[in-house]
C-alpha positions in Angstrom: -29.8 -24.1 175.2 -26.9 -23.6 177.6 -23.3 -23.6 176.4 -22.5 -25.7 179.5 -24.5 -28.5 177.8 -21.5 -28.9 175.4 -18.9 -29.2 178.1 -16.8 -32.3 178.7 -13.5 -33.3 180.2 -10.8 -33.5 177.5 -7.5 -34.9 178.8 -4.7 -32.7 177.7 -2.6 -35.6 176.5 -5.3 -36.4 173.9 -4.8 -33.0 172.1 -2.5 -33.9 169.3 0.6 -31.6 169.1 1.9 -33.1 165.9 0.1 -34.3 162.8 -0.5 -38.0 162.1 2.6 -39.7 160.7 1.0 -39.6 157.2 -2.2 -38.6 155.6 -4.8 -41.3 155.5 -3.5 -43.2 158.5 -5.8 -41.7 161.2 -8.5 -43.5 163.1 -12.0 -42.8 162.1 -15.0 -43.1 164.4 -18.2 -43.9 162.5 -21.4 -42.6 164.0 -24.6 -43.8 162.5 -26.8 -40.8 162.5 -30.1 -42.7 162.6 -29.3 -45.3 165.2 -26.4 -43.8 167.2 -24.3 -46.9 166.7 -20.6 -46.5 166.8 -17.9 -48.3 164.9 -14.1 -47.9 165.1 -12.6 -47.7 161.7 -9.7 -45.9 159.9 -9.7 -43.1 157.4 -8.8 -45.6 154.7 -12.3 -47.1 155.2 -14.0 -43.8 154.2 -14.6 -44.7 150.5 -16.7 -47.8 151.3 -18.6 -45.9 154.1 -19.7 -43.1 151.7 -19.9 -45.1 148.5 -21.7 -43.3 145.7 -21.8 -40.0 147.5 -20.9 -36.5 146.4 -18.0 -35.3 148.6 -17.6 -31.5 149.0 -14.2 -30.2 150.1 -12.9 -26.7 151.0 -10.0 -25.7 148.8 -8.9 -22.6 150.8 -5.2 -22.3 151.3 -3.7 -21.1 154.6 -1.2 -18.2 154.3 1.6 -17.6 156.8 -0.3 -14.9 158.6 1.9 -14.7 161.8 4.6 -12.0 161.4 7.5 -11.5 163.8 9.0 -8.1 163.9 10.6 -5.2 165.9 9.2 -1.9 167.0 10.8 1.2 165.4 12.9 2.7 166.7 13.1 0.9 170.1 13.6 -2.6 168.7 11.2 -4.3 171.1 9.8 -7.6 169.9 6.4 -7.6 168.2 4.0 -10.3 166.9 1.3 -9.6 164.4 -1.4 -12.0 163.3 -3.0 -10.8 160.1 -6.8 -11.5 160.1 -8.1 -10.1 156.9 -7.4 -7.3 154.4 -9.4 -4.1 154.8 -10.1 -2.2 151.5 -9.7 1.5 151.3 -13.4 2.3 151.0 -14.1 0.6 154.3 -11.3 2.2 156.3 -13.2 5.4 157.3 -10.8 8.0 158.6 -7.7 6.5 157.0 -8.8 6.4 153.4 -6.0 8.9 152.5 -3.4 6.3 153.1 -3.1 5.2 149.5 0.3 3.5 149.7 0.5 -0.2 150.9 -2.4 -2.3 152.1 -4.7 -2.1 155.2 -5.1 -5.1 157.3 -7.1 -6.0 160.5 -4.7 -7.7 162.8 -4.0 -8.9 166.4 -0.7 -7.5 167.8 1.4 -8.3 170.8 2.2 -6.7 173.1 -1.1 -5.0 172.4 -1.1 -2.5 175.3 2.1 -0.9 174.0 1.2 -0.7 170.3 -1.1 2.3 169.7 -1.8 4.4 166.7 1.4 5.8 165.1 3.6 2.9 166.2 5.8 1.6 163.4 7.0 -2.0 163.0 9.6 -3.6 160.8 9.3 -7.3 159.8 12.5 -9.0 158.6 13.9 -12.4 157.8 13.7 -11.9 154.0 12.1 -9.1 152.1 11.6 -6.0 154.4 8.0 -5.5 155.3 6.9 -2.4 157.2 3.9 -1.8 159.3 2.2 1.1 161.0 -0.6 0.9 163.6 -3.4 3.3 162.4 -6.3 2.6 164.7 -7.5 0.6 167.7 -10.4 -1.7 166.9 -12.7 -4.0 168.9 -11.4 -7.0 171.0 -7.8 -5.8 171.0 -7.5 -5.7 167.2 -5.7 -3.0 165.2 -5.9 -1.5 161.8 -2.4 -1.9 160.3 -0.9 -0.4 157.2 1.7 -2.7 155.5 4.1 -1.8 152.7 7.4 -2.9 151.2 10.5 -0.9 150.5 10.3 -1.5 146.7 6.6 -1.6 146.3 6.6 -5.3 145.6 3.4 -7.3 146.5 2.6 -7.6 150.2 1.5 -11.2 149.7 4.9 -12.1 148.3 6.7 -10.6 151.3 4.2 -12.3 153.8 4.7 -15.6 152.1 8.5 -15.3 152.3 8.8 -14.2 156.0 5.5 -15.2 157.7 4.9 -18.1 160.0 2.1 -20.6 159.8 -0.6 -19.6 162.3 -1.0 -22.8 164.2 -4.0 -23.1 166.5 -3.5 -21.9 170.1 -4.0 -25.4 171.5 -0.8 -26.5 169.7 1.9 -25.6 172.2 4.9 -25.7 170.0 6.6 -23.4 167.5 5.8 -23.8 163.9 8.4 -25.5 161.7 9.2 -25.5 158.0 7.2 -28.8 157.6 4.0 -27.1 158.7 3.9 -25.1 155.5 3.0 -28.2 153.6 1.5 -30.4 156.4 -0.9 -27.8 157.5 -2.4 -27.5 154.0 -4.9 -29.9 152.4 -3.9 -31.6 149.1 -6.5 -29.5 147.3 -5.5 -26.1 148.9 -5.4 -23.6 146.1 -7.3 -20.4 147.0 -5.1 -18.3 149.3 -6.9 -16.7 152.2 -7.3 -18.7 155.4 -5.6 -18.1 158.7 -6.5 -21.6 159.8 -6.7 -24.9 157.9 -10.0 -26.6 157.1 -8.6 -29.5 159.1 -11.0 -32.3 158.2 -9.5 -32.2 154.7 -6.0 -32.8 156.0 -6.8 -36.5 156.2 -7.2 -36.9 152.4 -4.3 -37.8 150.1 -4.0 -38.9 146.5 -4.4 -42.6 147.3 -7.6 -42.0 149.2 -9.0 -39.7 146.5 -8.3 -42.5 144.0 -10.0 -45.0 146.3 -13.0 -42.7 146.6 -13.3 -42.6 142.8 -13.4 -46.4 142.5 -16.3 -46.4 145.0 -18.3 -44.0 142.9 -17.6 -40.9 145.0 -17.4 -37.6 143.1 -15.4 -34.8 144.7 -16.1 -31.1 144.1 -14.5 -28.1 145.6 -15.8 -24.9 147.1 -14.0 -22.1 149.0 -14.5 -20.7 152.5 -11.6 -18.7 153.9 -11.3 -19.6 157.5 -11.0 -16.6 159.8 -9.6 -16.0 163.3 -13.2 -16.5 164.6 -12.7 -20.2 164.4 -10.3 -19.9 167.4 -12.6 -17.7 169.5 -14.2 -19.2 172.6 -17.9 -19.0 173.1 -18.2 -16.4 175.9 -22.0 -16.3 176.4 -24.1 -18.6 178.5 -26.9 -19.2 176.0 -25.9 -20.9 172.8 -28.3 -18.7 170.8 -26.5 -15.5 171.9 -23.2 -16.4 170.3 -22.2 -14.7 167.0 -19.7 -15.8 164.4 -17.6 -13.4 162.4 -18.3 -13.3 158.7 -16.0 -15.4 156.5 -15.7 -15.1 152.7 -16.8 -17.9 150.4 -16.8 -18.7 146.7 -18.9 -21.4 145.0 -18.1 -22.1 141.3 -20.7 -23.1 138.7 -19.5 -26.7 138.5 -19.8 -27.3 142.2 -23.2 -25.6 142.4 -24.5 -27.7 139.6 -23.1 -30.9 141.1 -24.7 -30.3 144.5 -28.1 -29.3 143.0 -28.0 -32.4 140.8 -27.2 -34.6 143.8 -30.1 -33.1 145.7 -32.4 -33.7 142.7 -31.3 -37.4 142.4 -31.3 -38.1 146.2 -27.5 -38.6 146.1 -25.9 -38.1 149.6 -23.9 -34.9 149.9 -21.1 -35.4 152.3 -19.3 -32.3 153.6 -15.6 -32.5 154.6 -15.5 -30.2 157.6 -17.5 -27.6 159.4 -16.4 -24.9 157.0 -17.8 -26.7 154.0 -21.0 -27.4 155.9 -21.6 -23.8 156.8 -21.0 -22.6 153.3 -23.3 -25.1 151.7 -26.1 -24.5 154.2 -25.7 -20.7 154.2 -26.0 -20.4 150.5 -28.8 -23.0 150.2 -30.7 -21.3 153.1 -30.6 -18.0 151.2 -31.7 -19.5 147.9 -34.6 -21.8 148.7 -32.5 -24.9 149.3 -30.5 -24.6 146.1 -26.9 -23.6 145.5 -26.1 -20.5 143.5 -22.7 -19.9 142.0 -21.0 -16.8 143.3 -19.0 -15.1 146.1 -20.1 -13.6 149.4 -19.6 -13.8 153.1 -21.5 -15.8 155.8 -21.8 -15.6 159.5 -24.1 -18.5 159.8 -24.0 -20.2 163.2 -25.3 -23.7 163.1 -26.4 -25.2 166.5 -29.0 -27.7 167.6 -32.4 -27.0 166.1 -30.9 -26.1 162.7 -32.7 -27.7 159.7 -30.1 -29.0 157.2 -31.1 -28.6 153.6 -28.0 -30.0 151.8 -25.6 -31.9 154.0 -26.4 -35.6 154.5 -23.0 -36.7 155.8 -20.2 -35.1 157.6 -16.5 -35.8 157.9 -15.0 -33.9 160.8 -12.3 -33.8 163.4 -12.9 -33.9 167.2 -13.5 -30.4 168.6 -12.9 -28.6 171.9 -15.5 -28.5 174.7 -18.0 -25.6 174.5 -16.9 -24.6 171.0 -19.1 -23.4 168.1 -17.7 -26.2 166.0 -18.8 -28.8 168.5 -22.3 -27.2 168.4 -22.5 -27.5 164.6 -21.6 -31.2 164.8 -24.2 -31.7 167.5 -26.8 -30.0 165.4 -26.1 -32.6 162.7 -25.7 -35.7 164.8 -27.9 -34.9 167.8 -26.4 -33.5 170.9 -26.9 -36.7 173.1 -25.5 -39.0 170.5 -22.6 -36.8 169.8 -21.6 -36.5 173.5 -21.8 -40.3 173.9 -19.6 -40.6 170.8 -17.1 -38.2 172.3 -17.1 -40.2 175.6 -16.3 -43.3 173.6 -13.6 -41.6 171.7 -11.9 -40.4 174.9 -12.2 -43.9 176.4 -10.5 -45.3 173.3 -7.9 -42.5 173.4 -8.6 -41.0 170.0 -6.5 -37.9 169.3 -8.4 -34.7 169.2 -8.2 -31.6 167.0 -6.1 -30.6 164.0 -4.9 -33.4 161.7 -5.0 -36.6 163.8 -8.2 -38.6 164.3 -11.6 -38.0 162.8 -15.3 -38.9 162.7 -17.7 -39.6 159.9 -21.4 -39.1 160.6 -23.8 -40.7 158.1 
């Protein structure tokens, strides 16, 4: 299958630059998975649309992974996007660096920041960095430490900026620290929000309960790979980066029980979908509690074992996220739904309008 089969013209003014005025106020395009019928609803209608279902959400929390600093000693401006921590036993030739933490990061200006370059990040607690090694795709291995040995996470949380997606063409603000988190964000570790969950608020969760919908949480820490374009021509040649997940015993038992009782399992977002299907695929269609990492790439032709409904935002053309949704809804039906959404001027991406496919 060609990546070009997932292309479409997305008007730039339909890419939301700010979140919806309040959670739960967005429009919701309902796609009937069996008939292809479309209905224009609002997120407030979700409880009646999925009545009696098991709703699975991702409780990962975004950390302020974008650091602004200065080169030492020249003072030149530097940006550093932390991607994930690298533990000492995986750091090969730099395992003797026992102080601080090692992180894989994207840095700018990359061409000027080679091994040995030191950086100072300010604006609160002083955080220091040193480029140790060049990695693939412009990435660097970076050592971070604080003056007083205090936790790196604490310093990053104090001085970091929220890593807004590259299609948002504005600077982050203080409000993004709350608005770019779901209401159930608890487990720190994502560099991008699981954005389908941004639509839910306490009132909507209460309404779901009155419609017999049970909500359980799992964790998938969203990595930088969610922003990466698909650069190959054949869909099957694309590869995703591994992302860490954790499924607790309560969530695993609830999903397995739902499958046994033919209760619909509705995933909130592509991250939740990939986690459920990756773990079930490795365990004979059942969920097993535990932690791990998955690089599962879901595209048309994939056989879903768990997910029977999907709440998702509208995605970019030619993206792996769009391909996942097409695998669930059917490529032709999904592209017709996207054409209708564009005609009706739905707002795409992040935390504005959404779809439910059941």
